[in-house]
C-alpha positions as CSV (number, residue, x, y, z in Angstrom):
1,M,159.9,107.3,90.9
2,I,156.3,108.4,92.4
3,E,156.3,108.9,96.2
4,Q,152.7,107.3,97.3
5,G,152.0,104.7,100.2
6,T,154.3,102.9,101.6
7,Y,157.0,102.1,99.0
8,P,157.7,104.6,96.6
9,V,156.2,103.6,93.3
10,E,158.7,102.5,90.5
11,P,157.8,100.2,87.5
12,W,160.1,97.7,88.1
13,A,161.4,97.2,92.0
14,V,159.9,97.7,95.9
15,R,161.8,100.6,97.2
16,E,162.3,101.2,101.2
17,T,163.9,104.7,101.9
18,A,163.8,104.4,105.9
19,L,164.1,102.2,108.6
20,R,160.5,102.0,110.0
21,P,160.2,100.0,113.2
22,D,156.4,100.1,113.6
23,L,156.3,98.6,109.4
24,L,159.1,96.3,109.9
25,A,157.2,93.2,110.0
26,Q,155.3,94.0,106.8
27,S,158.7,94.8,104.9
28,E,160.0,91.4,106.1
29,S,156.9,89.8,104.0
30,V,157.1,92.3,101.5
31,F,161.0,91.8,100.9
32,A,161.0,88.1,101.5
33,L,163.3,85.8,99.0
34,A,162.2,82.7,97.9
35,N,162.1,79.8,95.2
36,G,159.3,77.5,95.9
37,H,161.9,75.9,98.3
38,I,163.4,78.0,100.3
39,G,161.7,81.0,101.6
40,V,163.8,83.7,103.6
41,R,162.5,86.5,105.3
42,G,163.2,90.2,104.4
43,N,164.8,90.1,108.3
44,L,167.9,92.5,108.7
45,D,171.1,90.7,108.1
46,E,171.9,91.4,111.8
47,G,168.3,89.8,113.0
48,E,167.6,92.5,114.9
49,P,165.4,94.5,115.4
50,H,163.1,92.4,113.3
51,G,159.1,91.7,113.6
52,L,159.2,87.9,112.9
53,P,162.6,86.0,112.3
54,G,161.9,83.4,109.5
55,T,163.7,80.7,107.4
56,Y,161.1,78.2,105.1
57,L,161.7,74.9,103.9
58,N,158.6,73.8,101.6
59,S,156.7,71.5,104.0
60,F,159.2,71.2,106.4
61,Y,156.7,71.1,109.1
62,E,156.0,69.9,113.1
63,S,152.9,67.7,114.2
64,R,151.0,69.1,116.4
65,P,147.7,68.1,118.3
66,L,144.6,69.9,117.5
67,P,142.5,71.5,119.7
68,Y,138.9,70.5,120.2
69,A,135.9,72.1,122.7
70,E,133.8,68.8,121.4
71,A,135.1,66.4,119.5
72,G,133.6,64.0,116.8
73,Y,134.1,61.1,114.6
74,G,136.1,62.0,111.6
75,Y,137.8,65.3,113.0
76,P,141.6,65.0,112.2
77,D,143.5,64.6,115.3
78,A,146.6,66.0,114.4
79,G,147.6,69.4,112.6
80,Q,150.8,70.7,110.5
81,T,152.8,73.8,110.9
82,L,155.6,74.8,108.8
83,I,157.9,75.5,111.0
84,D,161.3,78.2,111.1
85,V,164.4,76.3,110.1
86,T,168.3,77.1,110.6
87,N,168.5,81.0,110.4
88,G,171.1,81.4,107.7
89,K,170.8,84.5,106.8
90,L,172.7,86.1,110.3
91,I,175.4,88.5,109.6
92,R,176.3,90.2,112.9
93,L,179.1,92.8,112.5
94,L,181.0,95.2,115.4
95,V,182.7,98.2,114.6
96,D,185.4,99.0,117.2
97,D,183.5,97.3,120.2
98,S,180.1,98.6,119.1
99,P,177.5,96.5,117.8
100,F,175.9,97.5,114.6
101,D,172.9,98.0,116.2
102,L,170.0,100.5,114.1
103,R,168.9,100.9,117.5
104,Y,171.6,102.6,118.5
105,G,174.1,105.3,116.9
106,Q,172.7,107.1,114.2
107,V,171.5,105.9,110.7
108,H,172.1,108.4,108.0
109,R,170.7,106.5,105.4
110,H,169.0,103.0,104.9
111,E,167.7,102.1,102.1
112,R,166.2,98.5,100.8
113,L,165.5,98.2,97.3
114,L,163.6,94.7,95.9
115,D,165.2,94.3,92.3
116,L,162.1,92.6,90.3
117,R,164.0,92.1,87.4
118,A,167.4,90.3,89.1
119,G,165.6,88.9,91.8
120,L,167.9,90.6,94.3
121,L,167.7,92.4,97.5
122,H,169.7,95.1,98.2
123,R,170.2,96.9,101.7
124,E,172.7,100.1,101.9
125,V,173.3,101.7,105.7
126,D,175.3,104.9,106.4
127,W,176.0,104.4,110.6
128,T,177.6,106.1,113.1
129,S,178.2,103.9,116.2
130,P,177.7,105.9,119.7
131,A,181.6,105.8,120.2
132,G,181.6,107.9,117.0
133,R,182.9,105.4,114.2
134,R,181.1,106.0,111.0
135,V,181.0,103.0,108.4
136,T,178.7,102.4,105.3
137,V,177.4,98.4,105.0
138,R,175.9,97.0,101.6
139,S,174.5,93.6,101.2
140,T,172.9,91.9,98.7
141,R,171.0,88.9,98.9
142,M,169.3,86.2,96.6
143,V,167.9,82.7,96.9
144,S,169.0,81.1,93.6
145,F,166.3,79.8,91.3
146,V,168.7,78.1,88.9
147,Q,170.5,76.1,92.4
148,R,167.4,75.1,94.2
149,A,169.3,74.5,97.6
150,V,171.1,77.4,97.7
151,M,171.2,81.2,98.9
152,A,173.6,83.6,99.0
153,I,174.9,87.0,100.4
154,R,177.4,89.5,99.7
155,Y,178.2,91.7,102.6
156,E,180.9,94.6,102.3
157,V,181.8,96.4,105.1
158,E,183.7,100.4,104.5
159,P,184.8,102.6,107.1
160,A,184.0,106.4,106.2
161,D,187.2,108.4,108.0
162,Q,189.6,106.4,109.9
163,Q,190.9,103.4,110.8
164,T,188.6,100.6,112.9
165,R,188.4,97.6,114.0
166,I,186.0,95.2,112.3
167,I,184.7,92.1,113.7
168,L,182.3,90.2,111.1
169,Q,180.8,86.8,112.9
170,S,178.7,85.1,110.0
171,E,176.2,82.2,111.8
172,L,173.8,79.4,111.3
173,V,171.6,79.5,114.0
174,A,168.7,76.5,115.0
175,N,166.0,77.0,117.2
176,E,165.5,81.0,117.1
177,E,163.6,82.4,119.7
178,M,160.2,83.5,118.4
179,P,156.9,85.2,119.2
180,T,154.8,84.0,120.5
181,Q,152.1,82.5,117.6
182,S,149.3,80.8,119.2
183,K,147.4,80.9,122.6
184,D,146.9,77.2,123.0
185,P,149.3,75.9,125.2
186,R,149.8,72.9,123.4
187,V,150.6,74.5,119.9
188,A,152.7,76.7,121.4
189,S,154.4,73.8,123.3
190,A,155.2,71.9,119.8
191,L,156.7,74.6,118.2
192,S,159.1,75.9,120.9
193,H,162.2,74.9,119.6
194,P,161.4,72.3,117.9
195,L,164.5,71.0,116.4
196,V,166.7,68.2,118.1
197,A,170.7,68.6,117.0
198,Q,171.6,65.5,115.2
199,G,174.8,66.5,114.4
200,H,177.5,69.5,114.0
201,E,180.8,70.0,112.1
202,A,183.3,73.3,110.9
203,H,186.1,73.5,109.5
204,D,188.0,76.9,107.9
205,L,185.2,78.8,106.7
206,S,182.4,76.4,106.7
207,A,179.9,74.8,109.1
208,T,177.3,72.1,109.1
209,L,174.3,71.7,111.6
210,L,172.0,68.5,111.3
211,H,169.2,68.6,113.0
212,R,165.6,66.6,113.2
213,T,161.8,67.6,114.2
214,R,160.7,66.1,117.4
215,A,157.2,64.8,116.2
216,S,156.8,64.4,112.8
217,G,160.4,62.7,112.2
218,L,162.1,65.1,109.3
219,H,166.0,65.3,109.3
220,L,167.3,69.0,108.0
221,A,170.6,69.4,107.2
222,A,172.0,73.4,106.7
223,A,175.8,74.4,105.8
224,M,177.6,77.2,105.0
225,A,180.8,78.2,103.2
226,H,182.2,81.8,103.4
227,E,184.4,83.1,100.5
228,V,186.8,86.9,102.0
229,E,188.0,90.0,100.1
230,L,190.5,91.7,102.0
231,P,193.1,94.5,101.1
232,Q,194.9,92.7,103.8
233,A,195.2,89.8,106.0
234,A,192.5,88.5,108.7
235,R,192.1,86.5,111.6
236,T,189.8,83.9,110.8
237,R,188.1,81.4,112.5
238,T,184.7,78.9,112.5
239,D,183.1,77.4,115.9
240,A,179.9,75.1,116.2
241,Q,177.7,74.1,118.3
242,P,174.4,72.0,118.6
243,D,172.7,74.8,117.7
244,W,174.6,77.3,116.1
245,A,177.7,77.5,114.2
246,R,180.1,81.0,113.5
247,T,182.6,82.1,111.1
248,T,183.9,85.5,112.5
249,V,186.4,87.4,110.2
250,A,188.3,89.9,112.4
251,C,190.4,92.7,110.1
252,Q,191.7,96.5,110.6
253,L,190.1,99.0,107.9
254,S,191.8,101.9,106.8
255,A,188.9,104.6,105.1
256,G,188.1,104.0,101.6
257,Q,189.2,100.0,102.3
258,R,186.8,97.3,102.3
259,L,185.6,93.7,103.7
260,S,183.8,91.7,101.5
261,V,182.4,88.3,102.4
262,T,180.4,86.0,100.1
263,K,177.8,83.5,102.3
264,F,176.8,80.6,100.8
265,V,173.9,78.6,102.7
266,A,172.7,75.4,101.0
267,Y,169.6,73.3,102.7
268,G,168.5,69.5,102.5
269,W,165.6,68.0,104.1
270,S,163.9,64.6,104.2
271,S,161.5,62.3,105.8
272,V,163.8,59.2,104.7
273,R,166.9,60.0,103.7
274,S,169.8,59.4,106.2
275,V,171.7,62.1,108.1
276,P,175.0,61.1,106.5
277,A,173.1,61.6,103.2
278,L,171.7,65.0,103.9
279,R,175.0,66.4,105.1
280,D,176.8,65.4,101.8
281,Q,173.9,66.8,99.8
282,V,174.3,70.3,101.4
283,A,178.2,69.8,101.0
284,A,177.4,69.2,97.5
285,A,175.2,71.9,96.8
286,L,177.6,74.1,98.6
287,A,180.1,73.1,96.2
288,A,178.2,73.6,93.0
289,A,177.7,77.0,94.5
290,Q,181.3,78.2,94.6
291,V,182.4,76.8,91.5
292,V,180.0,79.1,89.8
293,G,181.0,81.8,92.4
294,W,178.9,85.1,93.2
295,D,178.9,86.8,90.1
296,G,178.3,83.4,88.0
297,M,175.1,83.1,90.2
298,R,174.2,86.6,90.2
299,T,173.8,86.4,86.2
300,E,172.1,82.9,86.2
301,Q,169.8,84.4,88.0
302,Q,169.3,87.4,85.8
303,R,169.1,84.9,82.9
304,Y,166.4,83.3,84.6
305,L,164.0,85.9,85.6
306,A,164.8,87.6,81.8
307,E,163.2,84.4,80.3
308,F,160.2,84.4,82.6
309,W,159.6,88.3,82.2
310,D,159.8,87.5,78.4
311,C,157.1,85.3,78.7
312,A,155.2,86.9,82.1
313,D,155.1,90.6,82.0
314,V,152.4,92.8,82.2
315,L,152.1,96.6,80.8
316,V,149.6,98.6,82.7
317,E,149.4,102.2,80.9
318,G,147.9,104.7,83.2
319,D,147.8,103.2,86.5
320,P,151.7,103.2,87.8
321,E,150.9,101.7,91.4
322,V,149.0,98.7,89.5
323,Q,151.9,98.1,87.3
324,Q,154.4,98.1,90.1
325,A,152.1,95.9,92.0
326,V,151.6,93.2,88.9
327,R,155.1,93.3,88.4
328,F,155.7,92.4,92.0
329,G,152.4,90.2,92.6
330,L,153.8,87.6,89.9
331,F,157.4,87.6,90.9
332,H,155.8,86.5,94.5
333,V,154.1,84.1,92.4
334,L,157.0,82.7,90.5
335,Q,159.0,82.4,94.2
336,A,156.0,80.5,95.7
337,G,156.0,78.0,92.9
338,A,158.8,78.1,90.4
339,R,161.2,75.4,92.1
340,S,158.6,73.7,94.6
341,E,158.8,70.5,92.4
342,M,156.5,67.9,94.1
343,R,155.7,70.6,97.0
344,P,152.3,72.1,97.8
345,I,152.1,76.1,97.4
346,P,151.1,77.4,100.7
347,A,149.1,80.6,100.8
348,K,151.3,82.6,102.3
349,G,154.2,81.5,100.1
350,L,157.2,80.8,101.9
351,T,156.9,84.3,103.3
352,G,155.6,83.6,106.8
353,T,153.7,81.3,109.2
354,G,150.4,82.7,108.4
355,Y,147.6,80.1,107.8
356,D,150.2,77.7,109.6
357,G,152.0,77.7,106.4
358,H,149.5,75.3,104.8
359,T,148.0,75.4,101.1
360,F,144.3,75.6,100.2
361,W,142.6,75.7,97.6
362,D,142.6,79.1,96.3
363,A,146.4,77.6,95.1
364,E,144.5,75.7,92.3
365,M,141.9,78.6,91.4
366,F,144.3,81.3,91.4
367,V,147.7,80.6,91.8
368,L,147.7,77.6,89.0
369,P,146.3,79.6,86.3
370,V,148.9,82.3,86.6
371,L,151.6,80.0,86.3
372,T,149.7,77.4,83.8
373,Y,149.9,80.5,81.3
374,T,153.7,82.0,82.7
375,Q,155.2,79.2,83.6
376,P,153.3,76.1,83.2
377,E,155.9,73.8,84.3
378,A,155.5,75.0,87.9
379,A,151.7,74.7,87.6
380,A,152.5,70.7,86.5
381,S,154.4,70.8,89.8
382,A,152.6,71.5,91.9
383,L,149.6,69.2,90.6
384,R,152.1,66.5,90.6
385,W,152.1,67.0,94.6
386,R,148.1,66.7,94.4
387,H,149.0,63.3,92.5
388,S,151.5,62.4,94.8
389,V,149.3,62.6,98.1
390,R,145.5,60.7,96.5
391,D,146.7,57.8,98.8
392,A,145.8,60.2,101.7
393,A,142.7,61.7,100.1
394,Q,141.2,58.0,99.6
395,Q,142.0,57.2,103.0
396,R,140.1,60.5,104.1
397,A,137.3,59.9,101.5
398,T,136.6,56.4,103.0
399,A,137.1,57.6,106.6
400,L,133.9,59.8,105.3
401,G,131.9,57.1,104.2
402,L,132.6,58.3,100.6
403,A,133.9,57.0,97.3
404,G,137.0,58.3,95.2
405,T,139.5,61.2,96.8
406,A,139.0,64.0,99.1
407,F,141.5,66.2,99.1
408,P,142.2,68.0,102.3
409,W,140.9,71.9,102.7
410,R,144.2,72.6,104.4
411,T,147.9,71.0,104.7
412,I,151.2,70.6,103.7
413,R,151.7,66.9,103.4
414,G,148.7,65.8,102.5
415,E,146.3,65.1,105.5
416,E,143.3,67.3,106.8
417,C,144.4,70.0,109.2
418,S,141.0,71.9,109.3
419,A,140.0,71.6,113.1
420,Y,136.3,73.4,111.8
421,W,134.5,71.2,109.7
422,P,131.9,73.5,108.5
423,A,134.7,75.2,106.6
424,G,137.0,72.4,106.4
425,T,135.6,69.0,105.9
426,A,132.2,70.1,104.0
427,A,134.4,72.7,101.7
428,F,134.5,69.8,99.0
429,H,134.8,72.0,96.2
430,V,138.6,72.0,96.7
431,N,137.7,68.6,94.9
432,A,137.0,70.1,91.7
433,D,139.4,72.8,91.9
434,I,141.8,70.6,91.7
435,A,140.5,68.8,88.8
436,S,139.7,72.1,87.3
437,A,143.4,72.9,87.4
438,A,144.7,69.4,86.0
439,V,142.2,70.0,82.6
440,R,143.3,74.1,82.3
441,Y,146.7,72.9,82.3
442,V,146.4,70.1,80.0
443,A,144.1,72.5,77.5
444,A,147.0,75.2,77.4
445,T,149.9,72.7,76.9
446,G,148.7,69.9,75.2
447,D,150.8,67.9,77.6
448,T,149.3,64.1,77.0
449,A,152.1,62.6,78.9
450,F,150.4,64.3,81.8
451,D,146.9,64.2,80.9
452,R,147.1,60.4,80.6
453,D,149.2,59.7,84.0
454,V,148.1,62.4,86.1
455,A,145.2,64.6,84.9
456,T,143.1,61.5,84.4
457,E,143.7,60.1,87.8
458,L,142.7,63.0,89.6
459,L,139.8,63.2,87.8
460,V,138.7,59.7,88.1
461,G,139.0,60.1,91.6
462,T,137.4,63.4,92.3
463,A,134.6,62.1,89.7
464,R,133.9,59.3,92.2
465,L,134.0,61.6,95.2
466,W,130.9,63.6,92.8
467,R,129.1,60.4,92.6
468,S,128.6,59.6,95.7
469,L,128.5,62.6,97.6
470,G,125.2,64.1,95.4
471,H,122.1,62.0,94.5
472,H,119.3,62.0,92.1
473,D,116.1,63.2,93.5
474,A,112.6,62.1,92.7
475,T,112.7,64.4,89.6
476,G,116.1,63.0,88.6
477,A,117.8,66.2,89.1
478,F,121.4,65.6,91.0
479,R,121.6,67.5,93.9
480,I,124.8,67.7,96.4
481,P,123.9,68.2,99.7
482,G,125.8,70.0,102.8
483,V,128.7,71.5,101.5
484,T,130.4,74.6,101.9
485,G,131.4,76.8,98.8
486,P,133.8,79.7,98.8
487,D,131.5,82.0,100.7
488,E,132.1,80.6,104.7
489,Y,129.2,82.7,105.4
490,S,127.1,79.9,104.3
491,A,128.2,77.0,105.5
492,V,127.0,73.5,105.2
493,A,124.1,74.2,102.6
494,D,122.4,72.2,99.9
495,D,123.1,73.0,96.0
496,N,125.9,75.6,96.3
497,A,125.7,76.9,93.0
498,Y,129.8,76.7,92.7
499,T,130.5,73.6,93.9
500,N,127.7,71.8,91.6
501,L,129.0,73.6,88.7
502,M,132.6,72.6,89.4
503,A,131.6,69.3,90.2
504,Q,129.6,69.1,86.6
505,A,132.5,70.1,85.2
506,N,134.6,67.6,87.1
507,L,132.5,64.6,86.2
508,R,132.1,65.4,82.4
509,A,136.1,66.2,82.1
510,A,136.4,62.6,83.7
511,A,134.1,60.6,81.7
512,D,135.8,62.8,78.6
513,A,139.2,61.5,79.8
514,V,138.7,57.6,80.5
515,A,137.4,57.7,76.7
516,R,140.5,58.9,75.3
517,Y,142.2,56.6,77.0
518,P,140.5,53.1,77.6
519,D,143.2,51.7,78.6
520,R,143.9,53.7,81.9
521,A,140.2,53.4,82.2
522,R,141.1,49.4,82.6
523,E,144.2,50.2,85.2
524,L,141.5,52.7,87.5
525,G,138.7,50.1,87.2
526,V,136.3,52.3,85.3
527,D,133.8,50.7,83.1
528,E,131.3,51.8,80.7
529,E,128.1,52.0,83.5
530,E,130.4,54.2,85.9
531,A,131.5,56.5,82.9
532,A,127.6,57.1,81.7
533,A,126.8,57.6,85.4
534,W,129.2,60.9,85.4
535,R,127.5,62.1,82.5
536,D,124.2,61.5,83.7
537,A,124.7,63.4,86.9
538,A,126.3,66.2,84.9
539,S,123.7,66.6,82.8
540,A,121.2,66.4,85.3
541,T,123.2,68.9,87.7
542,H,120.7,70.9,89.8
543,L,121.2,75.1,89.8
544,G,119.4,76.9,91.9
545,Y,117.2,79.6,90.8
546,D,115.1,82.6,92.1
547,H,112.2,83.5,89.8
548,V,111.0,86.2,91.4
549,R,114.2,88.4,91.7
550,Q,115.6,86.3,88.5
551,V,119.1,85.8,89.8
552,H,121.1,82.0,90.6
553,Q,120.6,80.9,93.9
554,Q,124.2,80.9,95.9
555,S,122.9,77.9,97.9
556,A,119.1,76.5,98.1
557,G,117.2,79.1,99.8
558,F,119.9,81.9,100.0
559,T,117.9,84.3,98.7
560,A,114.8,83.7,100.9
561,H,117.1,84.6,104.5
562,A,116.6,87.8,105.8
563,E,119.5,90.2,104.6
564,W,122.5,91.5,107.0
565,D,121.7,94.8,108.5
566,F,124.7,96.5,106.9
567,A,123.9,100.1,107.6
568,G,123.5,98.9,111.3
569,T,126.9,97.3,111.4
570,A,129.9,99.9,112.2
571,A,133.0,99.8,109.6
572,E,135.0,98.7,112.9
573,H,133.3,95.3,112.9
574,Y,134.5,93.9,109.7
575,P,135.4,91.5,109.3
576,L,132.2,89.9,110.2
577,L,133.4,86.8,111.6
578,L,135.6,88.1,114.3
579,H,132.6,90.5,116.1
580,Y,129.4,88.3,115.0
581,P,128.7,84.4,115.8
582,Y,128.7,82.1,112.9
583,F,125.3,81.1,113.5
584,D,124.2,84.4,112.6
585,L,126.3,84.7,109.4
586,Y,124.9,81.5,108.5
587,R,121.5,82.5,108.4
588,K,121.5,85.8,106.3
589,Q,122.2,87.2,102.9
590,V,125.7,88.1,103.6
591,V,128.6,87.2,101.5
592,K,132.8,87.0,103.0
593,Q,134.0,86.6,99.9
594,A,132.9,86.0,96.0
595,D,131.5,82.5,95.6
596,L,128.5,82.7,92.5
597,V,130.2,85.7,91.2
598,L,133.3,82.9,91.2
599,A,131.4,80.5,89.4
600,M,130.5,83.2,86.8
601,H,134.2,83.6,86.3
602,W,135.1,79.5,85.7
603,R,132.0,78.3,84.5
604,G,130.7,81.3,82.6
605,D,129.7,78.8,79.8
606,A,127.1,78.2,82.2
607,F,125.2,81.6,82.0
608,T,123.9,83.7,79.8
609,P,125.1,87.5,79.8
610,E,122.2,89.0,81.1
611,Q,122.2,86.6,83.8
612,K,125.6,87.2,84.7
613,A,124.5,91.2,84.7
614,R,121.5,90.6,87.2
615,N,123.9,88.3,89.2
616,F,126.5,90.4,89.7
617,A,124.4,93.4,90.4
618,Y,122.5,91.4,93.2
619,Y,125.5,89.7,95.2
620,D,127.7,92.7,94.5
621,R,125.8,94.7,97.1
622,L,125.6,91.6,99.7
623,T,129.4,90.8,99.9
624,V,131.6,92.2,102.1
625,R,135.1,91.3,100.7
626,D,136.2,89.8,104.4
627,S,138.7,87.7,102.5
628,S,141.6,88.8,100.8
629,L,140.4,86.2,97.8
630,S,137.2,88.6,96.9
631,A,138.1,91.8,95.3
632,A,140.2,90.2,92.5
633,T,137.2,88.3,91.5
634,Q,135.1,90.9,91.6
635,A,137.1,93.0,89.3
636,V,136.9,90.4,86.6
637,L,133.0,90.1,86.8
638,A,132.5,93.9,86.9
639,A,134.5,93.8,83.6
640,E,132.6,91.8,82.1
641,V,129.7,92.8,82.8
642,G,130.3,96.5,82.0
643,H,131.2,97.9,84.9
644,L,134.9,99.3,84.2
645,T,135.2,101.9,86.9
646,L,134.0,99.5,89.7
647,A,136.9,96.7,88.4
648,W,139.2,99.0,88.5
649,D,138.8,99.6,91.8
650,Y,138.7,96.0,93.2
651,L,141.5,95.5,91.2
652,G,143.5,98.3,92.9
653,E,142.2,96.4,96.1
654,A,143.8,93.0,95.2
655,A,146.8,94.5,93.6
656,L,147.5,96.6,96.8
657,M,146.4,94.2,99.5
658,D,150.1,93.7,100.7
659,L,151.8,96.7,99.6
660,H,149.2,99.1,101.4
661,D,148.9,96.0,104.1
662,L,145.1,96.4,103.5
663,E,143.7,94.0,105.8
664,H,146.6,94.7,108.7
665,N,148.3,91.0,108.5
666,T,151.0,91.3,105.9
667,R,153.3,91.2,108.8
668,D,152.3,87.3,108.7
669,G,153.4,86.7,105.5
670,L,152.3,88.0,101.4
671,H,148.5,86.7,100.7
672,I,149.8,84.9,97.2
673,A,146.6,84.3,95.9
674,S,145.7,88.0,95.9
675,L,148.8,88.9,94.3
676,A,148.2,86.2,91.9
677,G,144.2,88.1,91.2
678,T,145.6,91.1,90.6
679,W,147.4,89.1,86.6
680,L,143.5,87.5,86.7
681,A,141.6,90.9,87.1
682,L,143.8,92.5,84.3
683,V,144.1,89.5,82.1
684,A,141.1,87.6,82.5
685,G,139.0,91.4,83.4
686,F,140.1,94.2,81.4
687,G,141.5,91.8,78.5
688,G,138.3,89.6,78.8
689,M,140.4,86.2,79.0
690,R,138.2,82.8,79.3
691,D,139.4,79.2,78.3
692,H,135.9,77.9,78.9
693,G,136.2,74.1,77.6
694,G,139.9,74.1,76.1
695,N,138.2,77.0,74.2
696,L,140.6,80.2,74.1
697,S,138.6,83.7,73.7
698,F,139.1,87.3,74.9
699,A,136.5,90.4,75.0
700,P,138.6,92.8,76.0
701,R,137.9,96.6,77.3
702,L,139.7,99.2,79.4
703,P,138.1,102.0,81.9
704,Q,139.2,105.3,80.7
705,T,141.5,105.6,83.2
706,L,144.0,103.1,81.0
707,D,145.5,104.0,78.0
708,R,147.1,100.7,77.3
709,L,147.2,96.8,78.9
710,A,149.5,94.1,77.1
711,F,150.2,90.8,78.2
712,R,151.6,87.1,76.9
713,L,150.5,83.7,77.8
714,H,151.8,80.3,76.7
715,W,149.1,78.3,74.8
716,R,150.1,75.3,72.6
717,R,153.6,75.5,72.7
718,Q,153.1,79.2,71.4
719,L,153.5,82.6,73.0
720,L,150.7,84.9,72.0
721,R,150.6,88.8,72.7
722,V,147.7,90.2,73.2
723,E,148.0,94.6,73.4
724,V,144.6,96.6,74.1
725,T,144.2,99.7,73.9
726,Q,140.7,102.0,73.9
727,D,139.5,100.9,70.9
728,T,141.4,98.1,69.2
729,A,143.1,95.1,70.5
730,H,146.5,93.6,68.9
731,Y,147.0,89.9,68.4
732,S,150.7,88.3,67.8
733,V,151.9,85.1,68.0
734,R,155.5,83.7,68.2
735,P,156.7,80.1,68.8
736,H,158.0,79.4,71.9
737,D,159.2,76.0,71.9
738,G,156.4,74.2,69.4
739,D,156.5,73.3,66.2
740,G,154.5,76.4,64.1
741,V,150.8,75.2,65.4
742,P,148.1,78.0,64.6
743,V,146.6,79.6,67.6
744,E,143.0,79.7,67.2
745,F,140.9,81.7,69.9
746,H,137.7,84.1,69.4
747,H,138.1,88.0,69.9
748,H,134.1,89.1,70.8
749,G,132.7,86.3,69.4
750,S,134.9,86.1,66.2
751,L,137.0,83.7,65.5
752,V,140.7,84.8,64.5
753,R,143.6,82.1,63.6
754,L,147.2,82.6,63.7
755,A,150.1,81.2,62.3
756,P,153.5,81.9,64.4
757,G,154.8,84.9,63.4
758,E,151.5,86.6,62.1
759,S,149.6,89.2,64.1
760,A,146.3,90.5,63.7
761,T,144.3,93.9,64.6
762,E,140.5,93.9,66.0
763,K,138.1,96.3,66.6
764,I,136.7,96.5,70.0
765,P,133.0,97.4,69.9
766,P,131.5,100.1,71.6
767,L,129.9,98.8,75.7
768,P,126.4,98.5,75.4
769,P,124.3,100.6,78.2
770,V,124.9,99.1,81.5
771,E,122.5,99.5,84.3
772,P,124.0,101.0,87.6
773,V,124.3,99.0,90.6
774,Q,124.4,99.7,94.0
775,P,127.2,100.3,96.1
776,P,128.9,97.7,97.8
777,P,128.2,97.1,102.1
778,R,132.1,97.9,101.7
779,P,133.0,99.7,98.7
780,P,136.5,99.6,97.2
781,N,138.7,102.4,97.5
782,H,138.3,104.3,94.3
783,R,141.6,104.9,92.2
784,R,142.0,108.5,91.2
């Protein structure tokens, strides 16, 4: 274990060795547990002190009005916000007559540990009350990957030196008091006490609370049950009221004796099922959990994670911080999507209410690539959710006067929730991002049923959007005007390179799909003429180029703009959007986050190596990384064009975004895309992995600071392992759930073909000389 930063560096855990009130909200995000359906922030068991209380169910939201200073046609009129549901984490403790509250008395020791292999959050406290009673409190918390609706807590209390009266109160609490989350009084009103009681019941050591949301009309059930282990008899009682339920355990303990309580909590929600049905659903989930028991649930959790790490682990030798961070990131990416099951993956996962709990395009372009190669079932589930909300996307396209489907920039349930149309409505690239994720999943898995039933319809709807959004100019070039690319400092621009290239791939993939499945084409009303029009548009897609500077244009005319005055911009004036008007940002050469550079990652087949090197050098010096999405992509391209040390520095920024709270907003929830970006920076960056056109390739190279990099990928129902050192790359294949089909890929341009059980070692060619690049305006911290 290496003492460095907020949390000691160790390979398979994140540990907090003392309770720091100033970092409480950040730690609540870091120690959050989730499974894609349930999410619980790492609040202390007793609930106080806290930074931001939080218990979330994926897509359980409240509707709220969207504020506009000046409204316009087509603006969404309602937003959606993820809300704090019934809190089942609470376990309050009285030691004699003193509440167990770490703000009082004396804390001798406080430690929390997130075990990434076991999927458990451990806590141990040695505390003396103001009255002089000393106790040790231990708790272990889990959100089950196997039993989707259940979280569980094992809570233990042990007096240190004398007989002590112990009162334990385990609670369900709805409509918790929350810190103010919006300055808009209409929004604050919508989120204040959003749950309306529908019923409550209590018996023995169990209780249930039933609620609905005021505006969105969603029904919620939360239930708890307990098992008590005690050396002698105890008094127990369970009470319930509309917004709270409490099970009380009262006993006397001598020194060395221990009270152990296991708490099971189950959640269910629905927009269509009745309250009695939800009540019975959570009762059944509790019964299933109690049949397995605490020990059985721990075993299930460890077995699930052992299978995940066997396929997903990344080994990094030479940088212990990044080694910890990539595993931390993979764990939280898994928590965000593992059991989402036809629900979106929010930008913060289920770790906080940042971005109102919305999903964005970064789910498809950062998170889903990682899940596709490590947990493909979760990637398929997220894409099936997009498919399930295509009706709302079709209605949005119609409202905008467009054909096909216009998927929302930000949403929870499928409707557009962005009140700022230049960054929201105009960011049509989200549609090509969804198409790209679907194509990637099919290529990696060979899932033909998904290809026919889900991917083809997604591709057709988005292709129709591009064909209606763009046009052929007088020269025959296909142009897409008035859009916003990934760089939100260049809004409503013509021919954004990323958008055009991703749309081009979308159009080609749609034409290929309807050719593969002519029956689906007929069902979707696609004829040969329409498919030919898609191919024509793809072939003629415009990609702007500045022949003077010999670089591609991020968008039309971008390189003709005046450059931002980076030398005159104080460090405290970043992020720029908080200190400068958008109109000034829009007309200058300044890049919020990787845009053309991102295009060179996902559409690298459209650029020559020389173009990539020149483009990277030009745009890297303009990119200020005012978005957490940028550093990982810059790491990938810096590695590809040969700037390995710079790539390593960018990797460190992506990897430590939350563990070091680099953007000072981890309190609102983790940056799931940046955590996924750590995997991308290692695997696509130093591993050189690409999958253009469904063809797998690697061009690995390590910086001098790293000794070894090893990772595994799911590919066509096989498991491909890649191990990279300074001089060689070793590839091996083992069957996962497939039928022994060989895996083909390229290593630095040379074809390699391996059957299951076979391996090959390939030499890494020396790195050609590279031109130095101008330092970016906000250089990443140099890795030691």
